[in-house]
C-alpha positions in Angstrom: 0.0 0.0 0.0 2.9 2.4 0.6 3.9 2.5 -3.1 0.3 3.1 -4.1 0.0 5.9 -1.6 3.2 7.4 -2.9 1.9 7.3 -6.4 -1.3 9.0 -5.4 0.6 11.7 -3.5 2.7 12.3 -6.6 -0.4 12.7 -8.8 -1.8 15.2 -6.3 1.4 17.2 -6.5 1.3 17.3 -10.3 -2.5 18.0 -10.6 -2.4 20.8 -8.0 1.0 22.1 -9.1 1.9 22.5 -5.5 3.5 20.4 -2.8 1.7 22.5 -0.2 -1.8 22.0 -1.7 -1.1 18.3 -2.2 -0.1 18.0 1.5 -3.3 19.8 2.6 -5.4 17.5 0.5 -3.7 14.5 2.1 -3.9 15.9 5.6 -0.2 16.0 6.2 2.5 18.7 6.7 4.2 20.2 3.6 7.5 18.9 4.9 6.1 15.3 5.1 4.9 15.6 1.5 8.3 16.9 0.3 9.9 13.9 2.1 7.5 11.5 0.3 8.6 13.0 -3.0 12.3 12.7 -2.1 11.9 9.1 -1.0 9.9 8.2 -4.2 12.6 9.7 -6.4 15.3 7.8 -4.4 13.4 4.5 -4.8 13.0 5.1 -8.6 16.5 6.4 -8.9 15.5 9.2 -11.1 14.4 12.8 -10.8 10.6 13.3 -11.3 10.3 17.0 -10.7 12.9 19.7 -11.3 12.4 22.3 -8.5 13.7 25.9 -8.2 12.9 28.6 -5.6 10.1 30.0 -7.9 8.8 27.1 -10.0 9.0 23.5 -10.8 8.5 21.3 -13.9 8.1 17.6 -14.7 11.0 15.7 -16.2 10.2 13.2 -19.0 10.4 10.4 -16.4 8.0 12.3 -14.2 5.6 12.8 -17.0 5.6 9.1 -17.9 5.2 8.1 -14.2 2.3 10.4 -13.8 0.4 9.3 -17.0 0.9 5.6 -16.4 0.3 6.0 -12.7 -3.1 7.7 -13.4 -4.1 4.6 -15.4 -3.0 2.3 -12.6 -4.9 4.3 -10.0 -8.0 4.3 -12.2 -7.8 0.5 -12.6 -7.4 0.1 -8.9 -10.4 2.3 -8.2 -12.4 0.2 -10.6 -11.3 -3.0 -9.0 -12.3 -1.8 -5.5 -15.7 -0.5 -6.9 -16.4 -3.9 -8.3 -15.7 -5.6 -5.0 -17.9 -3.2 -3.1 -20.8 -3.5 -5.6 -20.5 -7.2 -6.4 -23.5 -8.1 -4.2 -25.4 -4.8 -4.6 -28.2 -3.9 -6.9 -27.1 -1.6 -9.7 -28.1 2.0 -9.1 -27.2 5.5 -10.2 -27.5 7.5 -13.5 -26.3 6.4 -17.0 -26.2 9.1 -19.6 -26.4 7.5 -23.0 -26.5 9.1 -26.5 -27.6 7.0 -29.5 -28.4 7.8 -33.2 -32.0 8.7 -33.7 -33.3 5.9 -35.9 -30.9 3.2 -35.0 -31.7 3.9 -31.4 -35.4 3.8 -31.9 -35.5 0.8 -34.1 -32.7 -1.3 -32.8 -32.1 -0.3 -29.1 -35.5 0.4 -27.7 -36.2 -3.1 -26.7 -32.9 -4.0 -25.0 -32.9 -0.6 -23.2 -36.4 -1.2 -21.9 -35.4 -4.7 -20.8 -32.4 -3.3 -19.0 -34.5 -0.6 -17.2 -37.0 -3.3 -16.1 -34.2 -5.6 -14.8 -32.4 -2.7 -12.9 -35.1 -0.4 -11.6 -32.6 1.5 -9.4 -30.7 2.7 -12.5 -31.7 6.0 -14.0 -31.4 5.8 -17.7 -30.9 9.2 -19.4 -31.1 8.5 -23.1 -30.8 11.0 -25.9 -32.0 9.9 -29.3 -30.2 12.3 -31.8 -28.1 12.3 -34.9 -26.0 15.2 -33.6 -22.3 14.3 -33.0 -22.1 14.8 -29.2 -19.0 15.8 -27.3 -18.4 12.7 -25.2 -16.1 14.2 -22.6 -17.3 17.8 -22.6 -21.0 16.9 -22.4 -20.2 14.2 -19.8 -21.8 11.2 -21.6 -21.2 7.8 -19.9 -21.7 5.9 -23.1 -22.3 6.9 -26.8 -23.3 4.8 -29.8 -21.3 5.8 -32.9 -21.8 4.8 -36.5 -18.5 4.5 -38.4 -14.8 4.0 -37.6 -13.4 5.8 -34.5 -10.9 8.5 -35.2 -10.4 9.9 -31.6 -7.6 8.1 -29.9 -8.8 9.4 -26.5 -11.8 7.1 -26.8 -12.3 3.4 -26.4 -14.7 1.6 -28.8 -16.4 -1.7 -28.3 -18.1 -3.3 -31.4 -21.8 -3.6 -31.2 -22.9 -4.6 -34.7 -22.5 -3.4 -38.3 -24.7 -1.9 -41.0 -24.6 -1.4 -44.7 -26.2 1.3 -46.9 -28.5 0.0 -49.6 -30.4 1.6 -52.5 -34.2 1.4 -52.2 -37.4 2.4 -54.1 -41.0 1.4 -54.2 -42.2 -1.3 -56.6 -44.5 1.2 -58.3 -41.7 3.7 -58.9 -39.5 1.0 -60.4 -42.2 -0.2 -62.7 -42.8 3.3 -64.1 -39.2 4.4 -64.6 -35.9 3.5 -66.3 -34.6 0.0 -65.1 -31.7 0.1 -62.6 -29.2 -2.6 -63.4 -26.0 -0.7 -62.7 -25.0 2.4 -60.6 -24.8 4.6 -63.7 -28.5 4.1 -64.3 -29.2 6.2 -61.2 -28.2 9.3 -63.3 -31.7 9.0 -64.9 -33.6 8.8 -61.6 -35.1 11.1 -59.0 -32.9 10.8 -55.9 -34.0 11.3 -52.3 -30.8 12.4 -50.5 -29.8 12.3 -46.9 -28.2 15.7 -46.2 -28.1 19.0 -48.1 -26.1 17.9 -51.2 -27.8 18.7 -54.5 -25.5 16.6 -56.6 -24.2 14.0 -54.2 -21.8 11.2 -55.1 -22.9 7.8 -54.0 -20.2 5.1 -53.5 -20.5 1.6 -54.8 -18.4 -1.6 -54.6 -18.7 -4.1 -57.4 -18.4 -7.9 -56.9 -15.0 -7.6 -58.4 -13.9 -5.3 -55.5 -13.7 -2.2 -57.7 -14.9 1.0 -55.9 -16.7 3.7 -57.9 -18.5 7.0 -57.2 -21.6 7.9 -59.1 -22.8 11.5 -59.1 -26.6 11.7 -59.0 -29.1 14.6 -58.9 -31.3 15.0 -55.8 -34.9 16.1 -56.1 -35.6 15.9 -52.3 -33.2 16.5 -49.4 -33.6 15.9 -45.7 -31.6 15.0 -42.6 -34.5 12.8 -41.5 -34.0 9.3 -42.6 -37.6 8.3 -41.7 -38.9 11.1 -43.9 -36.8 9.9 -46.9 -38.1 6.3 -46.3 -41.7 7.6 -46.4 -40.9 9.5 -49.6 -39.5 6.3 -51.2 -42.5 4.3 -50.1 -44.7 7.0 -51.7 -43.0 6.5 -55.0 -41.1 9.8 -55.1 -37.7 8.4 -56.0 -34.7 6.3 -55.1 -33.0 6.7 -51.7 -29.8 5.4 -50.0 -30.4 4.4 -46.4 -28.9 2.1 -43.7 -30.3 -1.5 -43.8 -31.5 -1.4 -40.2 -34.3 1.0 -41.2 -35.6 -1.3 -44.0 -36.4 -4.6 -42.4 -40.1 -4.0 -42.0 -40.7 -2.1 -45.3 -38.8 -4.8 -47.2 -40.8 -7.5 -45.5 -44.1 -5.7 -46.3 -43.1 -5.2 -49.9 -43.4 -1.4 -49.6 -39.8 -1.0 -51.0 -37.4 -3.1 -53.0 -33.7 -3.1 -52.8 -31.8 -2.4 -56.1 -28.1 -2.8 -56.9 -27.6 -5.3 -54.0 -24.5 -6.6 -55.8 -22.9 -3.2 -55.5 -23.2 -2.8 -51.7 -20.3 -1.3 -49.9 -18.4 -2.9 -47.0 -20.1 -3.0 -43.6 -19.8 0.1 -41.4 -19.2 -0.7 -37.7 -21.6 0.5 -35.0 -19.7 0.9 -31.7 -20.1 1.7 -28.1 -17.8 4.5 -27.2 -16.5 5.9 -23.9 -13.5 8.0 -22.8 -10.3 6.2 -22.3 -9.4 7.9 -19.0 -12.8 7.7 -17.5 -13.6 5.1 -14.8 -16.5 3.0 -16.0 -19.0 2.3 -13.2 -20.4 -1.2 -12.9 -23.8 0.0 -14.0 -22.4 1.4 -17.3 -20.4 -1.8 -18.0 -23.5 -3.8 -17.2 -25.5 -1.8 -19.8 -22.7 -2.2 -22.4 -22.6 -6.0 -21.8 -26.4 -6.2 -22.1 -26.4 -4.4 -25.4 -23.6 -6.5 -26.8 -25.2 -9.7 -25.7 -28.5 -8.6 -27.3 -26.8 -8.3 -30.7 -24.9 -11.6 -30.3 
């Protein structure tokens, strides 16, 4: 325990940029905190902090010790929390952000099941397609579509989706046949987003990728609205497959160019790398992953 306490004391010094403030936080004299630092450096046989009469700065060894030490302390806190909560009912708030239509169509049932199983957990769920700031907005868990670019985040795979091209049977009967992506140039396009002349990506069975520029006649950020427009025979739309299970089954839309589908896009559970993950949040994450398995 002495080494762990020394590590914690050192992190307090770094974070408060003061030996005196760190001493007060730990309820000891400033001289005692200084002695802890000297003994720590002696044990590690390296200088962690360069001190002068007016200021101090971390050495490279000190920076590495602090960063890796913070990870170790976080893991230790998580371990203790697991032991404390092992036999307790889950409780507390979970702030979760999910994409609007994927959340409503694919996550409603497992989220309600989790809420029913754990009545002491307060689920705070935002259904929105806005790209939330995970750390700044203090989300515990976020569902993201696509590959993760932020190295400060941890991603756990949930499932995957593909975009497909869809239209109503009536529209297809009355318009030019669609047998290749180039045929879309002759069709009314219902486009997600504001682009008037979007480029739709395709991947042939041979593995060749291509972009086809089309002309949109209706634009919206609401995928459900575009689906309704397609069902109404207003044109051809490009939407993720999780939105189409029921309309395809009912025959309200038909998929075209299925042989030109792109590679699957991952849908992932994302949380900050440095944040301690409470047991309730990990339980929800495991529940969602198990549901998709």
